[in-house]
PyMOL Python script that loads the backbone (N, CA, C, O; Angstrom):
from pymol import cmd

cmd.read_pdbstr("""\
ATOM      1  N   UNK A   1      -1.256   9.528 -25.676  1.00  0.00           N
ATOM      2  CA  UNK A   1      -0.521  10.454 -24.820  1.00  0.00           C
ATOM      3  C   UNK A   1      -1.101  10.377 -23.409  1.00  0.00           C
ATOM      4  O   UNK A   1      -2.314  10.477 -23.224  1.00  0.00           O
ATOM      5  N   UNK A   2      -0.239  10.200 -22.428  1.00  0.00           N
ATOM      6  CA  UNK A   2      -0.619  10.172 -21.020  1.00  0.00           C
ATOM      7  C   UNK A   2      -0.109  11.450 -20.377  1.00  0.00           C
ATOM      8  O   UNK A   2       1.026  11.866 -20.614  1.00  0.00           O
ATOM      9  N   UNK A   3      -0.952  12.071 -19.562  1.00  0.00           N
ATOM     10  CA  UNK A   3      -0.570  13.302 -18.875  1.00  0.00           C
ATOM     11  C   UNK A   3      -0.750  13.114 -17.378  1.00  0.00           C
ATOM     12  O   UNK A   3      -1.594  12.337 -16.932  1.00  0.00           O
ATOM     13  N   UNK A   4       0.057  13.837 -16.610  1.00  0.00           N
ATOM     14  CA  UNK A   4      -0.062  13.754 -15.154  1.00  0.00           C
ATOM     15  C   UNK A   4       0.437  15.045 -14.524  1.00  0.00           C
ATOM     16  O   UNK A   4       1.240  15.777 -15.102  1.00  0.00           O
ATOM     17  N   UNK A   5      -0.060  15.296 -13.330  1.00  0.00           N
ATOM     18  CA  UNK A   5       0.470  16.363 -12.488  1.00  0.00           C
ATOM     19  C   UNK A   5       1.345  15.693 -11.447  1.00  0.00           C
ATOM     20  O   UNK A   5       0.951  14.697 -10.840  1.00  0.00           O
ATOM     21  N   UNK A   6       2.529  16.240 -11.243  1.00  0.00           N
ATOM     22  CA  UNK A   6       3.432  15.725 -10.229  1.00  0.00           C
ATOM     23  C   UNK A   6       3.501  16.773  -9.123  1.00  0.00           C
ATOM     24  O   UNK A   6       3.965  17.892  -9.344  1.00  0.00           O
ATOM     25  N   UNK A   7       3.039  16.403  -7.935  1.00  0.00           N
ATOM     26  CA  UNK A   7       3.086  17.280  -6.776  1.00  0.00           C
ATOM     27  C   UNK A   7       4.396  16.992  -6.063  1.00  0.00           C
ATOM     28  O   UNK A   7       4.684  15.844  -5.722  1.00  0.00           O
ATOM     29  N   UNK A   8       5.183  18.023  -5.839  1.00  0.00           N
ATOM     30  CA  UNK A   8       6.553  17.853  -5.354  1.00  0.00           C
ATOM     31  C   UNK A   8       6.766  18.597  -4.042  1.00  0.00           C
ATOM     32  O   UNK A   8       6.437  19.777  -3.923  1.00  0.00           O
ATOM     33  N   UNK A   9       7.316  17.899  -3.067  1.00  0.00           N
ATOM     34  CA  UNK A   9       7.770  18.525  -1.832  1.00  0.00           C
ATOM     35  C   UNK A   9       9.286  18.649  -1.933  1.00  0.00           C
ATOM     36  O   UNK A   9       9.970  17.741  -2.407  1.00  0.00           O
ATOM     37  N   UNK A  10       9.797  19.791  -1.478  1.00  0.00           N
ATOM     38  CA  UNK A  10      11.235  20.016  -1.558  1.00  0.00           C
ATOM     39  C   UNK A  10      11.801  20.388  -0.197  1.00  0.00           C
ATOM     40  O   UNK A  10      11.064  20.683   0.744  1.00  0.00           O
ATOM     41  N   UNK A  11      13.108  20.368  -0.115  1.00  0.00           N
ATOM     42  CA  UNK A  11      13.779  20.837   1.086  1.00  0.00           C
ATOM     43  C   UNK A  11      13.480  22.325   1.255  1.00  0.00           C
ATOM     44  O   UNK A  11      13.208  23.024   0.279  1.00  0.00           O
ATOM     45  N   UNK A  12      13.532  22.798   2.483  1.00  0.00           N
ATOM     46  CA  UNK A  12      13.257  24.206   2.784  1.00  0.00           C
ATOM     47  C   UNK A  12      14.196  25.104   1.973  1.00  0.00           C
ATOM     48  O   UNK A  12      15.411  24.912   1.961  1.00  0.00           O
ATOM     49  N   UNK A  13      13.602  26.080   1.301  1.00  0.00           N
ATOM     50  CA  UNK A  13      14.375  27.043   0.530  1.00  0.00           C
ATOM     51  C   UNK A  13      14.820  26.567  -0.843  1.00  0.00           C
ATOM     52  O   UNK A  13      15.543  27.286  -1.533  1.00  0.00           O
ATOM     53  N   UNK A  14      14.412  25.384  -1.255  1.00  0.00           N
ATOM     54  CA  UNK A  14      14.870  24.820  -2.528  1.00  0.00           C
ATOM     55  C   UNK A  14      13.802  24.813  -3.622  1.00  0.00           C
ATOM     56  O   UNK A  14      14.075  24.362  -4.735  1.00  0.00           O
ATOM     57  N   UNK A  15      12.602  25.298  -3.337  1.00  0.00           N
ATOM     58  CA  UNK A  15      11.494  25.189  -4.294  1.00  0.00           C
ATOM     59  C   UNK A  15      11.808  25.841  -5.639  1.00  0.00           C
ATOM     60  O   UNK A  15      11.528  25.250  -6.682  1.00  0.00           O
ATOM     61  N   UNK A  16      12.372  27.025  -5.639  1.00  0.00           N
ATOM     62  CA  UNK A  16      12.649  27.721  -6.905  1.00  0.00           C
ATOM     63  C   UNK A  16      13.663  26.949  -7.743  1.00  0.00           C
ATOM     64  O   UNK A  16      13.489  26.815  -8.954  1.00  0.00           O
ATOM     65  N   UNK A  17      14.712  26.443  -7.115  1.00  0.00           N
ATOM     66  CA  UNK A  17      15.735  25.681  -7.834  1.00  0.00           C
ATOM     67  C   UNK A  17      15.164  24.371  -8.357  1.00  0.00           C
ATOM     68  O   UNK A  17      15.457  23.966  -9.482  1.00  0.00           O
ATOM     69  N   UNK A  18      14.354  23.712  -7.546  1.00  0.00           N
ATOM     70  CA  UNK A  18      13.722  22.460  -7.963  1.00  0.00           C
ATOM     71  C   UNK A  18      12.803  22.714  -9.158  1.00  0.00           C
ATOM     72  O   UNK A  18      12.850  21.980 -10.144  1.00  0.00           O
ATOM     73  N   UNK A  19      11.976  23.740  -9.074  1.00  0.00           N
ATOM     74  CA  UNK A  19      11.052  24.066 -10.152  1.00  0.00           C
ATOM     75  C   UNK A  19      11.796  24.346 -11.454  1.00  0.00           C
ATOM     76  O   UNK A  19      11.389  23.880 -12.518  1.00  0.00           O
ATOM     77  N   UNK A  20      12.875  25.101 -11.370  1.00  0.00           N
ATOM     78  CA  UNK A  20      13.651  25.446 -12.567  1.00  0.00           C
ATOM     79  C   UNK A  20      14.290  24.204 -13.184  1.00  0.00           C
ATOM     80  O   UNK A  20      14.284  24.048 -14.405  1.00  0.00           O
ATOM     81  N   UNK A  21      14.835  23.329 -12.359  1.00  0.00           N
ATOM     82  CA  UNK A  21      15.472  22.124 -12.901  1.00  0.00           C
ATOM     83  C   UNK A  21      14.441  21.161 -13.488  1.00  0.00           C
ATOM     84  O   UNK A  21      14.677  20.570 -14.542  1.00  0.00           O
ATOM     85  N   UNK A  22      13.308  21.002 -12.816  1.00  0.00           N
ATOM     86  CA  UNK A  22      12.250  20.134 -13.322  1.00  0.00           C
ATOM     87  C   UNK A  22      11.744  20.661 -14.670  1.00  0.00           C
ATOM     88  O   UNK A  22      11.460  19.876 -15.575  1.00  0.00           O
ATOM     89  N   UNK A  23      11.633  21.970 -14.801  1.00  0.00           N
ATOM     90  CA  UNK A  23      11.144  22.573 -16.051  1.00  0.00           C
ATOM     91  C   UNK A  23      12.018  22.212 -17.242  1.00  0.00           C
ATOM     92  O   UNK A  23      11.536  22.188 -18.375  1.00  0.00           O
ATOM     93  N   UNK A  24      13.287  21.934 -17.006  1.00  0.00           N
ATOM     94  CA  UNK A  24      14.206  21.607 -18.082  1.00  0.00           C
ATOM     95  C   UNK A  24      14.191  20.149 -18.512  1.00  0.00           C
ATOM     96  O   UNK A  24      14.893  19.785 -19.455  1.00  0.00           O
ATOM     97  N   UNK A  25      13.415  19.310 -17.851  1.00  0.00           N
ATOM     98  CA  UNK A  25      13.354  17.892 -18.179  1.00  0.00           C
ATOM     99  C   UNK A  25      12.427  17.678 -19.375  1.00  0.00           C
ATOM    100  O   UNK A  25      11.327  18.228 -19.425  1.00  0.00           O
ATOM    101  N   UNK A  26      12.883  16.877 -20.331  1.00  0.00           N
ATOM    102  CA  UNK A  26      12.068  16.582 -21.511  1.00  0.00           C
ATOM    103  C   UNK A  26      10.773  15.892 -21.083  1.00  0.00           C
ATOM    104  O   UNK A  26      10.800  14.939 -20.304  1.00  0.00           O
ATOM    105  N   UNK A  27       9.653  16.371 -21.590  1.00  0.00           N
ATOM    106  CA  UNK A  27       8.348  15.829 -21.236  1.00  0.00           C
ATOM    107  C   UNK A  27       7.612  16.671 -20.214  1.00  0.00           C
ATOM    108  O   UNK A  27       6.411  16.493 -20.014  1.00  0.00           O
ATOM    109  N   UNK A  28       8.320  17.592 -19.558  1.00  0.00           N
ATOM    110  CA  UNK A  28       7.680  18.492 -18.600  1.00  0.00           C
ATOM    111  C   UNK A  28       7.097  19.662 -19.374  1.00  0.00           C
ATOM    112  O   UNK A  28       7.818  20.395 -20.050  1.00  0.00           O
ATOM    113  N   UNK A  29       5.789  19.831 -19.269  1.00  0.00           N
ATOM    114  CA  UNK A  29       5.083  20.897 -19.979  1.00  0.00           C
ATOM    115  C   UNK A  29       5.077  22.181 -19.163  1.00  0.00           C
ATOM    116  O   UNK A  29       5.148  23.278 -19.718  1.00  0.00           O
ATOM    117  N   UNK A  30       4.993  22.041 -17.840  1.00  0.00           N
ATOM    118  CA  UNK A  30       4.872  23.188 -16.946  1.00  0.00           C
ATOM    119  C   UNK A  30       5.431  22.818 -15.587  1.00  0.00           C
ATOM    120  O   UNK A  30       5.235  21.695 -15.123  1.00  0.00           O
ATOM    121  N   UNK A  31       6.123  23.743 -14.944  1.00  0.00           N
ATOM    122  CA  UNK A  31       6.630  23.541 -13.590  1.00  0.00           C
ATOM    123  C   UNK A  31       6.536  24.875 -12.857  1.00  0.00           C
ATOM    124  O   UNK A  31       7.132  25.867 -13.279  1.00  0.00           O
ATOM    125  N   UNK A  32       5.783  24.893 -11.754  1.00  0.00           N
ATOM    126  CA  UNK A  32       5.572  26.152 -11.035  1.00  0.00           C
ATOM    127  C   UNK A  32       5.706  25.969  -9.535  1.00  0.00           C
ATOM    128  O   UNK A  32       5.339  24.929  -8.988  1.00  0.00           O
ATOM    129  N   UNK A  33       6.234  26.990  -8.878  1.00  0.00           N
ATOM    130  CA  UNK A  33       6.261  27.039  -7.413  1.00  0.00           C
ATOM    131  C   UNK A  33       4.844  27.326  -6.934  1.00  0.00           C
ATOM    132  O   UNK A  33       4.132  28.125  -7.543  1.00  0.00           O
ATOM    133  N   UNK A  34       4.432  26.682  -5.854  1.00  0.00           N
ATOM    134  CA  UNK A  34       3.099  26.900  -5.302  1.00  0.00           C
ATOM    135  C   UNK A  34       3.189  26.969  -3.779  1.00  0.00           C
ATOM    136  O   UNK A  34       4.218  26.644  -3.188  1.00  0.00           O
ATOM    137  N   UNK A  35       2.098  27.396  -3.162  1.00  0.00           N
ATOM    138  CA  UNK A  35       2.022  27.385  -1.711  1.00  0.00           C
ATOM    139  C   UNK A  35       1.142  26.218  -1.274  1.00  0.00           C
ATOM    140  O   UNK A  35       0.381  25.673  -2.074  1.00  0.00           O
ATOM    141  N   UNK A  36       1.249  25.843  -0.017  1.00  0.00           N
ATOM    142  CA  UNK A  36       0.450  24.738   0.507  1.00  0.00           C
ATOM    143  C   UNK A  36       1.332  23.575   0.885  1.00  0.00           C
ATOM    144  O   UNK A  36       2.529  23.754   1.114  1.00  0.00           O
ATOM    145  N   UNK A  37       0.762  22.379   0.954  1.00  0.00           N
ATOM    146  CA  UNK A  37       1.537  21.223   1.396  1.00  0.00           C
ATOM    147  C   UNK A  37       2.609  20.786   0.388  1.00  0.00           C
ATOM    148  O   UNK A  37       3.536  20.061   0.749  1.00  0.00           O
ATOM    149  N   UNK A  38       2.488  21.220  -0.863  1.00  0.00           N
ATOM    150  CA  UNK A  38       3.495  20.924  -1.880  1.00  0.00           C
ATOM    151  C   UNK A  38       4.163  22.221  -2.289  1.00  0.00           C
ATOM    152  O   UNK A  38       3.570  23.295  -2.181  1.00  0.00           O
ATOM    153  N   UNK A  39       5.396  22.123  -2.757  1.00  0.00           N
ATOM    154  CA  UNK A  39       6.193  23.301  -3.092  1.00  0.00           C
ATOM    155  C   UNK A  39       6.242  23.587  -4.591  1.00  0.00           C
ATOM    156  O   UNK A  39       6.398  24.734  -5.011  1.00  0.00           O
ATOM    157  N   UNK A  40       6.106  22.532  -5.387  1.00  0.00           N
ATOM    158  CA  UNK A  40       6.174  22.653  -6.843  1.00  0.00           C
ATOM    159  C   UNK A  40       5.120  21.724  -7.439  1.00  0.00           C
ATOM    160  O   UNK A  40       4.901  20.620  -6.940  1.00  0.00           O
ATOM    161  N   UNK A  41       4.476  22.176  -8.503  1.00  0.00           N
ATOM    162  CA  UNK A  41       3.585  21.310  -9.272  1.00  0.00           C
ATOM    163  C   UNK A  41       4.074  21.329 -10.713  1.00  0.00           C
ATOM    164  O   UNK A  41       4.289  22.389 -11.301  1.00  0.00           O
ATOM    165  N   UNK A  42       4.245  20.124 -11.271  1.00  0.00           N
ATOM    166  CA  UNK A  42       4.675  20.000 -12.660  1.00  0.00           C
ATOM    167  C   UNK A  42       3.612  19.231 -13.440  1.00  0.00           C
ATOM    168  O   UNK A  42       2.986  18.312 -12.911  1.00  0.00           O
ATOM    169  N   UNK A  43       3.415  19.606 -14.683  1.00  0.00           N
ATOM    170  CA  UNK A  43       2.543  18.841 -15.584  1.00  0.00           C
ATOM    171  C   UNK A  43       3.458  18.169 -16.593  1.00  0.00           C
ATOM    172  O   UNK A  43       4.293  18.824 -17.217  1.00  0.00           O
ATOM    173  N   UNK A  44       3.300  16.855 -16.751  1.00  0.00           N
ATOM    174  CA  UNK A  44       4.160  16.121 -17.658  1.00  0.00           C
ATOM    175  C   UNK A  44       3.334  15.340 -18.676  1.00  0.00           C
ATOM    176  O   UNK A  44       2.156  15.054 -18.464  1.00  0.00           O
ATOM    177  N   UNK A  45       3.987  15.003 -19.787  1.00  0.00           N
ATOM    178  CA  UNK A  45       3.364  14.204 -20.836  1.00  0.00           C
ATOM    179  C   UNK A  45       4.320  13.096 -21.244  1.00  0.00           C
ATOM    180  O   UNK A  45       5.534  13.294 -21.297  1.00  0.00           O
ATOM    181  N   UNK A  46       3.755  11.920 -21.532  1.00  0.00           N
ATOM    182  CA  UNK A  46       4.546  10.794 -22.016  1.00  0.00           C
ATOM    183  C   UNK A  46       3.699   9.982 -22.984  1.00  0.00           C
ATOM    184  O   UNK A  46       2.481  10.150 -23.039  1.00  0.00           O
ATOM    185  N   UNK A  47       4.339   9.104 -23.746  1.00  0.00           N
ATOM    186  CA  UNK A  47       3.610   8.292 -24.726  1.00  0.00           C
ATOM    187  C   UNK A  47       2.714   7.255 -24.074  1.00  0.00           C
ATOM    188  O   UNK A  47       1.645   6.940 -24.596  1.00  0.00           O
ATOM    189  N   UNK A  48       3.147   6.715 -22.919  1.00  0.00           N
ATOM    190  CA  UNK A  48       2.352   5.698 -22.228  1.00  0.00           C
ATOM    191  C   UNK A  48       2.654   5.730 -20.730  1.00  0.00           C
ATOM    192  O   UNK A  48       3.532   6.471 -20.287  1.00  0.00           O
ATOM    193  N   UNK A  49       1.936   4.936 -19.961  1.00  0.00           N
ATOM    194  CA  UNK A  49       2.075   4.946 -18.508  1.00  0.00           C
ATOM    195  C   UNK A  49       3.469   4.490 -18.080  1.00  0.00           C
ATOM    196  O   UNK A  49       4.026   5.035 -17.127  1.00  0.00           O
ATOM    197  N   UNK A  50       4.037   3.507 -18.763  1.00  0.00           N
ATOM    198  CA  UNK A  50       5.375   3.031 -18.407  1.00  0.00           C
ATOM    199  C   UNK A  50       6.415   4.132 -18.586  1.00  0.00           C
ATOM    200  O   UNK A  50       7.283   4.320 -17.734  1.00  0.00           O
ATOM    201  N   UNK A  51       6.322   4.855 -19.695  1.00  0.00           N
ATOM    202  CA  UNK A  51       7.253   5.956 -19.950  1.00  0.00           C
ATOM    203  C   UNK A  51       7.069   7.062 -18.907  1.00  0.00           C
ATOM    204  O   UNK A  51       8.043   7.658 -18.446  1.00  0.00           O
ATOM    205  N   UNK A  52       5.828   7.325 -18.545  1.00  0.00           N
ATOM    206  CA  UNK A  52       5.544   8.333 -17.531  1.00  0.00           C
ATOM    207  C   UNK A  52       6.179   7.938 -16.202  1.00  0.00           C
ATOM    208  O   UNK A  52       6.806   8.768 -15.543  1.00  0.00           O
ATOM    209  N   UNK A  53       6.022   6.697 -15.811  1.00  0.00           N
ATOM    210  CA  UNK A  53       6.616   6.216 -14.568  1.00  0.00           C
ATOM    211  C   UNK A  53       8.129   6.314 -14.572  1.00  0.00           C
ATOM    212  O   UNK A  53       8.732   6.720 -13.579  1.00  0.00           O
ATOM    213  N   UNK A  54       8.743   5.945 -15.680  1.00  0.00           N
ATOM    214  CA  UNK A  54      10.198   6.041 -15.798  1.00  0.00           C
ATOM    215  C   UNK A  54      10.662   7.481 -15.690  1.00  0.00           C
ATOM    216  O   UNK A  54      11.691   7.767 -15.079  1.00  0.00           O
ATOM    217  N   UNK A  55       9.885   8.402 -16.296  1.00  0.00           N
ATOM    218  CA  UNK A  55      10.242   9.820 -16.224  1.00  0.00           C
ATOM    219  C   UNK A  55      10.238  10.305 -14.775  1.00  0.00           C
ATOM    220  O   UNK A  55      11.147  11.015 -14.346  1.00  0.00           O
ATOM    221  N   UNK A  56       9.219   9.920 -14.037  1.00  0.00           N
ATOM    222  CA  UNK A  56       9.111  10.357 -12.640  1.00  0.00           C
ATOM    223  C   UNK A  56      10.249   9.767 -11.812  1.00  0.00           C
ATOM    224  O   UNK A  56      10.915  10.487 -11.068  1.00  0.00           O
ATOM    225  N   UNK A  57      10.470   8.466 -11.939  1.00  0.00           N
ATOM    226  CA  UNK A  57      11.462   7.795 -11.099  1.00  0.00           C
ATOM    227  C   UNK A  57      12.899   8.130 -11.504  1.00  0.00           C
ATOM    228  O   UNK A  57      13.731   8.424 -10.646  1.00  0.00           O
ATOM    229  N   UNK A  58      13.191   8.088 -12.794  1.00  0.00           N
ATOM    230  CA  UNK A  58      14.572   8.240 -13.247  1.00  0.00           C
ATOM    231  C   UNK A  58      15.009   9.681 -13.462  1.00  0.00           C
ATOM    232  O   UNK A  58      16.205   9.974 -13.445  1.00  0.00           O
ATOM    233  N   UNK A  59      14.055  10.584 -13.664  1.00  0.00           N
ATOM    234  CA  UNK A  59      14.447  11.966 -13.952  1.00  0.00           C
ATOM    235  C   UNK A  59      13.992  12.939 -12.869  1.00  0.00           C
ATOM    236  O   UNK A  59      14.816  13.635 -12.276  1.00  0.00           O
ATOM    237  N   UNK A  60      12.696  12.991 -12.609  1.00  0.00           N
ATOM    238  CA  UNK A  60      12.183  13.991 -11.675  1.00  0.00           C
ATOM    239  C   UNK A  60      12.647  13.715 -10.256  1.00  0.00           C
ATOM    240  O   UNK A  60      13.129  14.626  -9.583  1.00  0.00           O
ATOM    241  N   UNK A  61      12.514  12.475  -9.780  1.00  0.00           N
ATOM    242  CA  UNK A  61      12.898  12.173  -8.396  1.00  0.00           C
ATOM    243  C   UNK A  61      14.403  12.289  -8.162  1.00  0.00           C
ATOM    244  O   UNK A  61      14.842  12.314  -7.012  1.00  0.00           O
ATOM    245  N   UNK A  62      15.186  12.357  -9.210  1.00  0.00           N
ATOM    246  CA  UNK A  62      16.637  12.501  -9.085  1.00  0.00           C
ATOM    247  C   UNK A  62      17.076  13.962  -8.929  1.00  0.00           C
ATOM    248  O   UNK A  62      18.249  14.230  -8.668  1.00  0.00           O
ATOM    249  N   UNK A  63      16.153  14.895  -9.084  1.00  0.00           N
ATOM    250  CA  UNK A  63      16.501  16.318  -8.955  1.00  0.00           C
ATOM    251  C   UNK A  63      16.893  16.605  -7.509  1.00  0.00           C
ATOM    252  O   UNK A  63      16.142  16.285  -6.588  1.00  0.00           O
ATOM    253  N   UNK A  64      18.070  17.210  -7.302  1.00  0.00           N
ATOM    254  CA  UNK A  64      18.494  17.534  -5.935  1.00  0.00           C
ATOM    255  C   UNK A  64      17.500  18.475  -5.251  1.00  0.00           C
ATOM    256  O   UNK A  64      17.027  19.438  -5.854  1.00  0.00           O
ATOM    257  N   UNK A  65      17.193  18.185  -3.990  1.00  0.00           N
ATOM    258  CA  UNK A  65      16.284  19.029  -3.219  1.00  0.00           C
ATOM    259  C   UNK A  65      14.877  18.483  -3.116  1.00  0.00           C
ATOM    260  O   UNK A  65      14.098  18.952  -2.287  1.00  0.00           O
ATOM    261  N   UNK A  66      14.523  17.490  -3.948  1.00  0.00           N
ATOM    262  CA  UNK A  66      13.197  16.891  -3.866  1.00  0.00           C
ATOM    263  C   UNK A  66      13.174  15.867  -2.742  1.00  0.00           C
ATOM    264  O   UNK A  66      14.056  15.014  -2.648  1.00  0.00           O
ATOM    265  N   UNK A  67      12.156  15.958  -1.890  1.00  0.00           N
ATOM    266  CA  UNK A  67      12.021  14.997  -0.790  1.00  0.00           C
ATOM    267  C   UNK A  67      10.894  13.997  -1.021  1.00  0.00           C
ATOM    268  O   UNK A  67      10.946  12.884  -0.498  1.00  0.00           O
ATOM    269  N   UNK A  68       9.873  14.374  -1.797  1.00  0.00           N
ATOM    270  CA  UNK A  68       8.734  13.481  -2.032  1.00  0.00           C
ATOM    271  C   UNK A  68       7.965  13.946  -3.253  1.00  0.00           C
ATOM    272  O   UNK A  68       7.887  15.141  -3.537  1.00  0.00           O
ATOM    273  N   UNK A  69       7.392  12.974  -3.982  1.00  0.00           N
ATOM    274  CA  UNK A  69       6.523  13.308  -5.113  1.00  0.00           C
ATOM    275  C   UNK A  69       5.226  12.527  -4.999  1.00  0.00           C
ATOM    276  O   UNK A  69       5.173  11.465  -4.379  1.00  0.00           O
ATOM    277  N   UNK A  70       4.188  13.067  -5.603  1.00  0.00           N
ATOM    278  CA  UNK A  70       2.898  12.389  -5.718  1.00  0.00           C
ATOM    279  C   UNK A  70       2.439  12.572  -7.157  1.00  0.00           C
ATOM    280  O   UNK A  70       2.302  13.700  -7.630  1.00  0.00           O
ATOM    281  N   UNK A  71       2.201  11.460  -7.857  1.00  0.00           N
ATOM    282  CA  UNK A  71       1.798  11.501  -9.256  1.00  0.00           C
ATOM    283  C   UNK A  71       0.287  11.390  -9.362  1.00  0.00           C
ATOM    284  O   UNK A  71      -0.310  10.448  -8.841  1.00  0.00           O
ATOM    285  N   UNK A  72      -0.335  12.356 -10.041  1.00  0.00           N
ATOM    286  CA  UNK A  72      -1.777  12.378 -10.268  1.00  0.00           C
ATOM    287  C   UNK A  72      -2.017  12.310 -11.767  1.00  0.00           C
ATOM    288  O   UNK A  72      -1.883  13.311 -12.471  1.00  0.00           O
ATOM    289  N   UNK A  73      -2.372  11.123 -12.253  1.00  0.00           N
ATOM    290  CA  UNK A  73      -2.592  10.926 -13.683  1.00  0.00           C
ATOM    291  C   UNK A  73      -3.897  11.587 -14.113  1.00  0.00           C
ATOM    292  O   UNK A  73      -4.915  11.481 -13.429  1.00  0.00           O
ATOM    293  N   UNK A  74      -3.853  12.266 -15.247  1.00  0.00           N
ATOM    294  CA  UNK A  74      -5.041  12.915 -15.793  1.00  0.00           C
ATOM    295  C   UNK A  74      -5.922  11.834 -16.420  1.00  0.00           C
ATOM    296  O   UNK A  74      -5.438  10.988 -17.172  1.00  0.00           O
ATOM    297  N   UNK A  75      -7.212  11.869 -16.104  1.00  0.00           N
ATOM    298  CA  UNK A  75      -8.180  10.938 -16.717  1.00  0.00           C
ATOM    299  C   UNK A  75      -9.252  11.758 -17.429  1.00  0.00           C
ATOM    300  O   UNK A  75      -9.570  12.879 -17.031  1.00  0.00           O
ATOM    301  N   UNK A  76      -9.791  11.182 -18.473  1.00  0.00           N
ATOM    302  CA  UNK A  76     -10.880  11.831 -19.204  1.00  0.00           C
ATOM    303  C   UNK A  76     -12.103  10.959 -19.052  1.00  0.00           C
ATOM    304  O   UNK A  76     -12.207   9.912 -19.692  1.00  0.00           O
ATOM    305  N   UNK A  77     -13.031  11.380 -18.209  1.00  0.00           N
ATOM    306  CA  UNK A  77     -14.217  10.586 -17.892  1.00  0.00           C
ATOM    307  C   UNK A  77     -15.377  11.002 -18.772  1.00  0.00           C
ATOM    308  O   UNK A  77     -16.469  10.446 -18.656  1.00  0.00           O
TER     309      UNK A  77
END
""", "prot")
cmd.dss("prot")
cmd.show_as("cartoon", "prot")
cmd.util.cbc("prot")
cmd.orient("prot")
């Protein structure tokens, strides 16, 4: 299982809608509005890195109102 945090920037005034839509995507464990340079942070899980990448590109980045994402893969050191 691969896990990652997706830091999401959205259009002005769209953070709540983006967070709600992202939360409904299969594989998204958590999606919350936040303050700071990013508007939404989501935690996602996938079987492998390729599946995780496909989820970000094909599902999350397609959500209307998202302008940029940054994927931070969880590592266990």
